[in-house]
C-alpha positions in Angstrom: 4.4 -6.1 34.3 0.8 -5.8 35.8 -1.4 -2.9 34.9 -4.2 -1.5 37.1 -7.0 -3.5 35.4 -5.1 -6.8 35.8 -4.5 -6.0 39.4 -8.1 -5.2 40.2 -9.1 -8.5 38.6 -6.5 -10.4 40.6 -7.5 -8.7 43.9 -11.1 -9.7 43.4 -9.9 -13.4 43.1 -7.1 -13.1 45.6 -9.3 -12.4 48.7 -11.6 -15.5 48.4 -8.5 -17.6 47.4 -6.7 -16.6 50.6 -9.8 -17.2 52.7 -10.0 -20.8 51.4 -6.2 -21.3 51.7 -5.1 -19.7 54.9 -1.4 -19.9 55.5 -0.6 -20.2 51.8 3.0 -19.5 50.8 3.8 -16.4 48.8 5.6 -18.4 46.2 2.6 -20.8 45.8 0.1 -17.9 45.5 2.3 -16.2 42.9 2.5 -19.4 40.9 -1.3 -19.9 41.1 -1.9 -16.4 39.8 0.9 -16.4 37.2 2.8 -13.5 38.6 6.1 -12.9 40.5 6.1 -13.1 44.3 7.0 -9.4 44.3 3.7 -8.6 42.6 1.7 -10.6 45.2 3.4 -8.6 47.9 2.3 -5.4 46.1 -1.3 -6.7 45.9 -1.4 -7.5 49.6 -0.3 -3.9 50.4 -3.3 -2.7 48.5 -5.6 -5.0 50.3 -4.5 -3.5 53.7 -6.5 -0.4 52.7 -9.7 -2.3 51.5 -13.0 -2.8 53.3 -16.7 -2.0 53.2 -17.8 1.6 52.3 -17.6 3.8 55.4 -15.3 1.4 57.2 -12.8 2.8 59.8 -9.1 1.8 60.0 -10.0 -1.0 62.4 -12.6 -2.4 60.0 -10.3 -2.8 57.0 -8.9 -6.2 55.8 -5.9 -7.4 57.8 -3.0 -9.1 56.2 -0.3 -11.0 58.2 2.7 -12.0 56.2 6.0 -13.5 57.6 8.4 -12.4 54.8 8.8 -9.6 52.3 9.3 -11.9 49.4 8.7 -15.6 48.8 9.1 -18.2 51.5 6.6 -16.5 53.9 3.0 -17.5 54.6 -0.1 -15.3 54.3 -2.9 -14.9 56.8 -6.0 -12.8 55.9 -8.3 -11.6 58.6 -11.2 -9.3 59.2 -12.9 -10.2 55.8 -15.7 -12.4 57.1 -18.3 -10.2 55.3 -16.9 -11.5 52.1 -18.2 -14.9 53.0 -21.8 -13.7 53.0 -23.7 -14.5 49.8 -24.3 -11.7 47.4 -27.8 -10.1 47.6 -29.0 -7.9 44.8 -31.4 -5.0 45.3 -34.5 -5.2 43.1 -33.2 -2.5 40.8 -29.8 -4.2 40.4 -31.5 -7.5 39.6 -33.8 -5.8 37.2 -30.9 -4.1 35.4 -29.1 -7.5 35.1 -32.2 -9.3 33.9 -32.9 -6.6 31.3 -29.3 -6.7 30.0 -29.3 -10.5 29.8 -32.7 -10.6 28.0 -31.4 -8.0 25.5 -28.2 -10.0 25.0 -30.3 -13.1 24.5 -31.8 -11.6 21.4 -28.5 -11.3 19.6 -27.1 -14.7 20.5 -27.9 -18.2 19.2 -27.0 -21.8 19.8 -24.8 -22.6 22.8 -24.4 -18.9 23.6 -28.1 -18.5 23.9 -28.3 -21.6 26.2 -25.6 -20.0 28.4 -27.6 -16.8 28.6 -30.8 -18.7 29.5 -28.9 -20.5 32.3 -27.7 -17.2 33.6 -31.2 -15.7 33.6 -32.6 -18.8 35.4 -29.9 -18.6 38.1 -30.4 -14.8 38.6 -34.2 -15.3 38.9 -33.6 -18.1 41.4 -31.1 -16.0 43.4 -33.6 -13.1 43.5 -35.7 -15.3 45.9 -38.7 -13.7 47.3 -38.2 -10.5 45.3 -38.4 -12.4 42.0 -42.1 -11.6 41.6 -41.6 -7.9 42.1 -38.6 -8.0 39.7 -40.6 -9.8 37.1 -43.4 -7.3 37.4 -40.9 -4.5 36.8 -39.1 -6.3 34.0 -42.4 -6.8 32.2 -42.5 -3.0 31.6 -39.0 -3.1 30.0 -39.4 -3.6 26.2 -36.7 -5.5 24.4 -37.3 -5.6 20.6 -36.8 -9.2 19.5 -34.8 -10.1 16.4 -35.8 -13.2 14.4 -33.7 -16.1 15.8 -32.5 -17.2 12.4 -31.3 -13.6 11.6 -29.5 -13.3 15.0 -27.9 -16.7 14.3 -26.6 -15.8 10.9 -25.3 -12.5 12.2 -23.4 -14.2 15.0 -22.0 -16.8 12.5 -20.9 -14.0 10.1 -19.1 -12.2 13.0 -17.5 -15.3 14.3 -16.4 -16.6 10.9 -15.6 -13.1 9.5 -17.9 -13.7 6.5 -19.6 -11.2 4.2 -23.4 -11.1 4.3 -26.2 -10.3 1.8 -29.0 -8.4 3.5 -32.6 -7.7 2.4 -33.2 -4.6 4.6 -36.2 -2.3 5.2 -35.2 1.3 5.2 -37.9 3.3 6.9 -36.4 6.7 6.2 -37.0 6.0 2.5 -40.0 3.7 2.9 -38.3 1.0 0.7 -36.6 -2.4 0.9 -33.0 -2.7 -0.4 -30.6 -5.5 -1.3 -27.0 -5.0 -0.2 -23.7 -6.8 0.7 -22.1 -5.9 4.0 -18.9 -6.7 5.9 -19.9 -7.3 9.5 -17.9 -5.4 12.2 -19.7 -5.7 15.5 -23.1 -6.0 17.3 -24.4 -3.1 19.2 -27.4 -3.1 21.7 -29.0 0.2 22.6 -32.4 1.1 24.1 -33.6 -2.5 23.8 -32.7 -2.9 20.1 -29.9 -4.8 18.5 -27.9 -3.4 15.6 -25.3 -4.9 13.2 -22.6 -2.4 12.5 -21.0 -3.2 9.1 -19.3 -1.8 6.1 -22.0 -1.4 3.5 -20.8 -2.0 0.0 -23.9 -0.3 -1.5 -23.4 3.0 0.4 -19.6 2.5 0.6 -19.7 3.6 4.3 -20.2 2.2 7.8 -23.9 1.7 8.5 -26.0 0.4 11.4 -28.7 -2.2 10.6 -31.4 -2.9 13.1 -31.8 -6.7 13.3 -35.5 -6.6 13.5 -35.6 -4.7 10.2 -33.5 -7.3 8.3 -36.1 -9.1 6.2 -33.7 -11.8 5.0 -30.0 -12.6 5.2 -27.5 -15.1 3.9 -23.8 -15.8 4.4 -21.6 -15.3 1.3 -18.6 -17.4 0.5 -16.4 -14.3 0.8 -14.4 -13.0 3.7 -15.5 -9.9 5.6 -13.0 -7.3 4.7 -13.9 -3.8 5.8 -11.5 -1.2 4.4 -9.1 0.7 6.7 -11.4 3.7 6.8 -14.2 1.5 8.2 -14.0 2.5 11.9 -16.7 1.9 14.5 -18.9 4.8 15.1 -18.7 6.8 18.3 -22.1 6.1 19.9 -21.5 7.9 23.2 -24.1 10.5 22.3 -26.7 7.9 21.3 -27.6 5.8 18.3 -29.5 8.4 16.4 -27.2 11.3 15.3 -29.0 13.1 12.5 -27.3 15.6 10.3 -27.9 19.3 10.9 -28.6 19.6 7.2 -31.7 17.4 7.5 -35.1 19.1 7.7 -36.5 19.4 11.2 -40.3 18.7 11.0 -42.9 19.0 13.7 -45.8 16.5 13.4 -48.9 16.0 15.5 -49.9 12.4 16.0 -53.4 11.5 16.9 -53.9 8.4 19.2 -54.0 5.9 16.2 -50.7 7.2 15.0 -48.8 7.2 18.3 -46.8 4.2 17.2 -44.8 6.3 14.8 -43.0 7.9 17.8 -41.8 4.5 18.9 -40.9 3.1 15.4 -39.0 6.1 14.0 -36.1 8.1 15.6 -37.4 11.3 17.2 -35.6 14.4 18.5 -38.4 15.2 20.9 -41.8 13.8 22.0 -44.4 15.9 23.8 -47.7 14.7 25.2 -50.6 17.0 24.3 -54.3 17.0 25.3 -56.5 14.3 23.7 -53.8 11.6 24.2 -52.0 12.9 21.1 -48.3 13.6 20.6 -46.3 16.4 19.0 -43.0 15.1 17.8 -40.0 16.6 16.1 -37.9 14.5 13.7 -35.1 15.0 11.2 -36.1 14.2 7.7 -33.6 13.7 4.9 -36.2 13.1 2.3 -39.5 15.1 2.4 -41.1 12.7 -0.1 -40.8 9.9 2.5 -42.5 12.1 5.2 -45.3 13.0 2.7 -45.9 9.3 2.0 -45.9 8.5 5.7 -48.5 11.3 6.5 -50.7 10.2 3.6 -50.5 6.6 4.7 -51.7 7.6 8.2 -55.0 8.7 6.7 -55.7 11.9 8.6 -54.3 10.8 12.0 -51.1 12.8 11.5 -50.6 16.5 10.6 -47.4 18.4 9.7 -47.3 21.5 11.8 -43.9 22.8 10.6 -42.8 23.6 8.1 -46.2 24.9 7.1 -45.5 24.9 3.4 -44.8 21.1 3.6 -48.1 20.6 5.5 -50.0 22.6 2.9 -48.4 20.6 0.1 -49.3 17.3 1.7 -52.9 18.4 2.3 -53.2 19.5 -1.4 -51.9 16.1 -2.5 -54.5 14.4 -0.3 -57.3 16.5 -1.8 -56.1 15.7 -5.4 -56.1 12.0 -4.5 -59.6 12.2 -3.2 -60.9 14.1 -6.1 -59.9 11.2 -8.4 -62.8 9.3 -6.8 -65.5 12.0 -7.3 -66.8 10.4 -10.5 -66.9 6.9 -9.1 -68.3 7.5 -5.6 -72.1 7.7 -5.2 
């Protein structure tokens, strides 16, 4: 039995096949596509109503068939436009190039070679528009992962092996060691993530590949427990808890990078080339360390009590140098 998805895939291949094999017998076409002759007849009835967008009845694909089942021959007409080579608009080519370059960062070995060949072919097919596409693509940032890390992650997924990760956790400003059972790779907003069952947290976690400081394959199978189900990422990668503190921070120009490095709920441009950002914070101690490390180029606006506490901590730290500074 053929479902709708199978039929669409078959129809996309059936039209060019019939153009190259005019007069093919129904039985032979059915054998070529691995279905019964009755299914090919049903497919051809769908093609009768296909054509370019906006086409009238006289512009649709024409099918001439001599028999209702096998034995007959098939003639396909009024589909000359399908012989024209595909031409991508600049935005379509840009989207494909960006997707391929993102995919390249999470592949290795022969898979990366295949992606490189696809990129080269797409750039060549873009023809005269390639320069314009390259200029636009240059503004699309794809966060690279270390090739050796991407390679190990791919090997772990392919071989279903457990991994040991040395991972930087920016929300706690620390580096952790943990064993994980890889589940899948996810690419979002130009960044690559490994979704895995973390044996340290005993839960499903997402690990940004560019934050994996070191990794190694373990001689153990990857065995996520039954409750380890992939996250629903339809609403985005960052889904903070409502229990987390919502902090408002002003970032002066030297600290603007913070808005790109850490997940934000909102980012607002303000005079002086500064930013006012809102972010969820599970650990106020981490935010305090971050603000102090930024050395006066960031200020907590809300909650005000936290801002005052950080300012007081900074004053106490400076006072320790009163006796040693001239």
